[in-house]
C-alpha positions as CSV (number, residue, x, y, z in Angstrom):
1,M,3.9,12.5,4.5
2,K,1.2,12.1,1.9
3,P,2.1,9.3,-0.5
4,K,2.6,10.1,-4.1
5,S,2.2,6.4,-5.2
6,F,1.3,3.0,-3.8
7,D,5.0,2.3,-3.6
8,E,5.1,4.7,-0.6
9,I,2.4,2.8,1.2
10,V,3.4,-0.1,3.4
11,G,1.2,-3.2,3.7
12,N,-2.2,-4.2,2.2
13,E,-0.4,-5.6,-0.8
14,D,-3.5,-7.2,-2.4
15,S,-5.5,-4.0,-2.2
16,K,-2.7,-2.0,-3.7
17,K,-2.4,-4.5,-6.6
18,L,-6.2,-4.4,-7.2
19,L,-6.2,-0.6,-7.3
20,K,-3.1,-0.4,-9.5
21,E,-4.8,-2.7,-12.1
22,S,-8.0,-0.6,-11.9
23,I,-6.1,2.6,-12.5
24,K,-4.0,1.1,-15.4
25,S,-7.2,-0.2,-17.0
26,A,-9.0,3.2,-16.7
27,K,-6.0,5.0,-18.2
28,Q,-5.6,2.6,-21.1
29,R,-9.4,2.8,-21.9
30,G,-9.5,6.5,-21.5
31,V,-12.4,6.4,-19.0
32,M,-13.0,7.6,-15.4
33,L,-11.9,5.4,-12.6
34,D,-14.7,3.3,-11.1
35,H,-16.2,4.5,-7.8
36,I,-14.2,3.1,-4.8
37,F,-15.3,2.2,-1.3
38,L,-12.6,1.9,1.5
39,A,-13.4,0.4,4.8
40,G,-11.2,-0.3,7.8
41,P,-10.2,0.7,11.3
42,S,-9.4,4.3,12.1
43,G,-5.9,5.3,11.1
44,C,-5.2,2.3,8.9
45,G,-4.5,4.3,5.8
46,K,-7.8,5.1,4.0
47,S,-6.8,8.8,3.4
48,A,-3.3,7.7,2.3
49,F,-4.9,5.3,-0.3
50,A,-7.2,8.1,-1.5
51,D,-4.2,10.4,-2.0
52,A,-2.2,7.7,-3.8
53,I,-5.1,7.0,-6.1
54,A,-5.4,10.6,-7.1
55,H,-1.7,11.0,-7.6
56,E,-1.4,7.9,-9.7
57,M,-4.4,8.9,-11.8
58,G,-3.0,12.4,-12.2
59,T,-6.4,14.0,-11.8
60,G,-7.9,16.8,-9.7
61,F,-8.8,15.8,-6.1
62,D,-11.0,17.3,-3.4
63,Y,-12.0,16.1,0.1
64,I,-15.0,16.3,2.4
65,M,-15.1,15.2,6.0
66,C,-18.8,14.1,6.4
67,G,-20.9,14.7,9.4
68,N,-22.2,18.3,9.0
69,S,-25.8,19.3,8.6
70,N,-25.1,20.7,5.2
71,D,-23.4,17.6,3.8
72,F,-25.7,17.3,0.8
73,Q,-25.1,20.9,-0.4
74,T,-21.4,20.6,0.2
75,I,-21.2,17.4,-1.8
76,I,-23.2,18.9,-4.7
77,M,-21.1,22.1,-4.7
78,K,-17.8,20.2,-4.7
79,L,-19.0,17.8,-7.5
80,M,-20.1,20.7,-9.8
81,T,-16.7,22.4,-9.5
82,L,-14.8,19.3,-10.5
83,K,-14.0,18.2,-14.0
84,D,-14.5,14.9,-15.8
85,G,-12.0,12.3,-14.4
86,D,-11.4,14.1,-11.1
87,I,-11.8,12.5,-7.7
88,L,-13.9,13.5,-4.7
89,F,-13.0,11.8,-1.4
90,L,-15.8,11.5,1.2
91,D,-14.3,10.5,4.5
92,E,-16.4,9.1,7.5
93,V,-19.2,8.6,5.0
94,H,-21.2,6.5,7.6
95,S,-22.1,9.8,9.3
96,L,-24.3,10.9,6.4
97,S,-28.1,10.8,6.9
98,L,-30.2,8.3,5.0
99,A,-31.6,11.1,2.9
100,V,-28.1,12.1,1.7
101,F,-27.2,8.5,0.9
102,E,-30.4,8.3,-1.2
103,S,-29.6,11.6,-2.9
104,I,-26.2,10.2,-4.0
105,Y,-27.7,7.0,-5.5
106,D,-28.6,8.6,-8.8
107,Y,-25.1,10.0,-9.3
108,L,-23.4,6.7,-8.5
109,Q,-25.7,4.9,-11.0
110,N,-26.1,7.3,-13.9
111,G,-24.2,10.5,-13.1
112,N,-27.2,12.7,-12.4
113,V,-27.2,15.4,-9.7
114,S,-30.4,16.6,-8.0
115,V,-30.3,20.4,-7.8
116,K,-32.9,22.4,-5.9
117,Y,-34.1,25.7,-7.4
118,G,-36.6,27.2,-4.9
119,T,-39.3,24.5,-4.6
120,T,-38.3,22.8,-7.8
121,I,-35.9,19.9,-7.9
122,M,-34.1,19.3,-11.2
123,N,-31.9,16.4,-12.3
124,V,-28.7,17.7,-13.9
125,E,-26.0,15.6,-15.5
126,G,-22.9,16.2,-13.4
127,P,-19.3,15.8,-14.3
128,K,-17.9,12.3,-14.5
129,V,-16.2,12.3,-11.1
130,T,-14.9,9.2,-9.2
131,L,-16.2,9.1,-5.7
132,I,-14.0,7.5,-3.1
133,C,-15.9,6.9,0.1
134,A,-14.3,5.7,3.4
135,T,-15.7,4.5,6.7
136,T,-14.6,3.0,10.0
137,E,-18.2,1.7,10.5
138,L,-19.1,-0.5,7.6
139,Q,-22.2,-1.8,9.3
140,L,-23.8,1.6,9.2
141,I,-23.6,1.9,5.4
142,P,-27.0,1.2,3.6
143,V,-26.6,-1.9,1.5
144,P,-28.1,-0.2,-1.7
145,F,-25.4,2.5,-1.3
146,L,-22.5,0.1,-0.9
147,G,-23.8,-2.0,-3.8
148,R,-23.2,0.9,-6.2
149,F,-19.4,0.7,-5.7
150,P,-17.7,-1.6,-8.2
151,T,-14.5,-1.5,-6.2
152,Q,-14.7,-2.3,-2.5
153,I,-11.5,-2.5,-0.4
154,R,-11.2,-3.6,3.2
155,L,-8.0,-2.3,4.7
156,T,-6.4,-4.1,7.7
157,K,-4.3,-3.0,10.5
158,Y,-0.5,-3.4,10.3
159,N,1.7,-6.0,11.9
160,Y,4.7,-4.9,14.0
161,A,7.2,-5.3,11.1
162,Q,5.1,-3.2,8.7
163,L,4.4,-0.5,11.3
164,A,8.1,-0.4,12.2
165,E,8.9,0.2,8.5
166,I,6.4,3.1,8.4
167,I,7.9,4.5,11.7
168,M,11.4,4.4,10.2
169,L,10.2,6.4,7.2
170,H,8.6,9.0,9.3
171,A,11.6,9.2,11.7
172,S,13.8,9.9,8.7
173,S,11.5,12.7,7.5
174,E,11.9,14.2,11.0
175,N,15.7,13.9,10.8
176,I,15.7,11.4,13.6
177,T,18.2,8.6,13.9
178,M,16.5,5.4,15.0
179,N,17.4,1.7,15.0
180,T,14.9,-1.1,14.2
181,E,14.6,-2.2,17.8
182,S,13.3,1.3,18.8
183,A,10.9,1.4,15.8
184,L,9.5,-2.0,16.9
185,E,9.1,-0.6,20.5
186,I,7.0,2.2,19.1
187,A,5.1,-0.2,16.9
188,K,4.1,-2.4,19.8
189,A,2.6,0.7,21.6
190,S,0.8,2.0,18.5
191,K,-2.2,-0.5,18.3
192,G,-1.4,-1.4,14.7
193,T,-2.2,2.2,13.6
194,P,0.2,4.4,11.6
195,R,-1.6,7.6,12.8
196,I,-0.9,6.8,16.4
197,A,2.7,5.8,15.6
198,T,3.4,9.1,13.9
199,Q,1.9,11.0,16.8
200,Y,4.3,9.1,19.1
201,I,7.3,9.9,16.9
202,K,6.6,13.6,17.2
203,R,6.6,13.4,21.0
204,I,9.7,11.2,21.0
205,R,11.4,13.8,18.7
206,D,10.7,16.5,21.2
207,H,12.0,14.3,24.0
208,I,15.4,13.6,22.3
209,Y,15.9,17.2,21.2
210,A,15.1,18.5,24.7
211,N,17.5,16.1,26.2
212,N,20.3,16.4,23.6
213,I,20.0,12.7,22.6
214,T,21.5,11.9,19.2
215,T,20.3,8.3,18.6
216,I,17.0,6.9,19.8
217,T,17.1,3.6,21.7
218,P,14.2,1.5,23.2
219,L,15.0,3.1,26.6
220,H,14.4,6.6,25.1
221,V,11.2,5.4,23.5
222,N,9.8,4.0,26.7
223,A,10.8,7.1,28.7
224,A,9.0,9.4,26.2
225,L,5.9,7.2,26.1
226,K,5.8,7.1,29.9
227,L,5.8,10.9,30.0
228,M,2.7,10.7,27.7
229,G,1.0,8.2,30.0
230,I,1.5,5.3,27.7
231,D,2.4,2.0,29.4
232,S,4.4,-1.0,28.0
233,Y,1.1,-2.5,26.6
234,G,0.5,0.7,24.6
235,L,-2.5,1.7,26.7
236,D,-3.2,5.2,28.1
237,S,-4.8,6.2,31.4
238,V,-8.4,6.0,30.0
239,E,-7.9,2.5,28.6
240,R,-6.4,1.3,31.9
241,K,-9.3,2.8,33.9
242,Y,-11.7,1.0,31.5
243,I,-10.0,-2.4,32.0
244,I,-9.7,-2.0,35.8
245,A,-13.4,-0.9,36.1
246,L,-14.6,-4.1,34.4
247,F,-12.4,-6.2,36.6
248,D,-12.7,-4.4,39.9
249,T,-15.7,-2.1,40.0
250,F,-18.1,-4.4,38.1
251,Q,-16.5,-7.6,39.3
252,L,-16.2,-9.1,35.8
253,K,-20.0,-8.8,35.2
254,P,-21.2,-7.8,31.7
255,T,-21.5,-4.0,31.9
256,G,-23.4,-1.5,29.8
257,V,-21.3,1.2,28.2
258,S,-23.2,4.1,29.9
259,S,-22.5,2.6,33.3
260,L,-18.9,1.9,32.5
261,C,-18.3,5.5,31.2
262,A,-20.0,6.9,34.3
263,A,-17.7,4.9,36.5
264,I,-14.5,6.1,34.8
265,G,-15.7,9.6,34.2
266,E,-15.5,9.7,30.4
267,H,-17.9,10.7,27.6
268,E,-19.7,7.7,26.1
269,K,-19.3,8.7,22.5
270,L,-15.5,9.3,23.0
271,V,-15.1,5.9,24.6
272,V,-17.1,4.0,21.9
273,S,-15.3,5.7,19.0
274,Q,-11.8,6.2,20.2
275,Y,-11.0,3.6,22.9
276,E,-13.2,0.5,22.5
277,P,-12.1,-0.3,18.9
278,S,-8.4,-0.6,19.9
279,L,-9.2,-2.6,23.1
280,M,-11.3,-5.0,21.0
281,T,-8.7,-5.3,18.3
282,A,-6.0,-6.0,20.9
283,G,-8.2,-8.8,22.3
284,Y,-8.8,-7.3,25.8
285,I,-12.6,-6.8,25.7
286,L,-15.7,-8.1,23.9
287,K,-19.1,-6.5,23.2
288,T,-21.9,-8.9,24.1
289,P,-25.7,-8.5,24.1
290,S,-25.5,-8.2,27.9
291,G,-22.7,-5.6,27.9
292,R,-18.9,-5.2,27.8
293,V,-16.8,-8.0,29.2
294,L,-13.1,-8.8,29.6
295,T,-11.5,-11.6,27.7
296,P,-9.1,-14.0,29.4
297,K,-6.3,-11.8,28.0
298,G,-8.0,-8.7,29.4
299,M,-8.5,-10.3,32.8
300,K,-4.8,-11.1,33.0
301,L,-3.9,-7.6,32.1
302,A,-6.4,-6.2,34.7
303,M,-4.9,-8.4,37.4
304,S,-1.4,-7.0,36.6
305,Y,-2.7,-3.5,36.8
306,V,-4.4,-4.0,40.1
307,K,-1.4,-5.8,41.5
308,N,1.0,-3.0,40.5
309,Q,-1.5,-0.2,41.0
310,N,-0.5,0.9,37.5
311,I,-3.3,3.4,36.9
């Protein structure tokens, strides 16, 4: 469900208002939209915002997922095929190399593109394209790069009520009948992230169709989540092993992530990028200079897991 306007996006009201005003101003003045930087946790709606901006501007739109060795060439090629006023969305921009960041500086500041012909580098005036850059790792963005974005937006995770509203919309698009209590049950397990919620809806959809269920209740939600290995706290098996390891294996001592990942048998990069952010947001763990530690809330959860052997 890609949004066609900001009215189809739930939450982040101040950010939507700011962007609506920027778009209206650009249209009335007949100029390109200022470059926009979006930061926020994974799955909080950065791509949805980029889609809505493009739809409301009524311009061409292209997309690049950063992180490849040929990022610079890809960005230049995309830029040169777009027209004045179009939008280019660079997602996960923190994965660009410093050299690529520096190569984009000129374009952000004066619209020039550096094109290499053999051993010669020429500065060419590129089309007046709005860059929308998004990241989950704002601390990795060079300050000079970030400073060249007139519009900077920090998106936040959703509360249960907002997430339940999103869930109801997606359930309707899947022709699923669901009451508010069931939507809230999914919201509580989704870590404040619409992307996770929509993944759960698809699995719950399969569960009710396979079992000839007509209306979803909280009992059906919990049954479907249990089949997926998701507990009542919204944690999966990896997250539970992580919590238990800090409590039981390492006896509440600050623990380095490499040691922790070795103990639970998971890849370090995966744990750092996919699991730790949600555990920190939920208030279960902290990153300290000495290592990862459980918060009091995390200790309480770990004790319940150990007591019930809920692994």
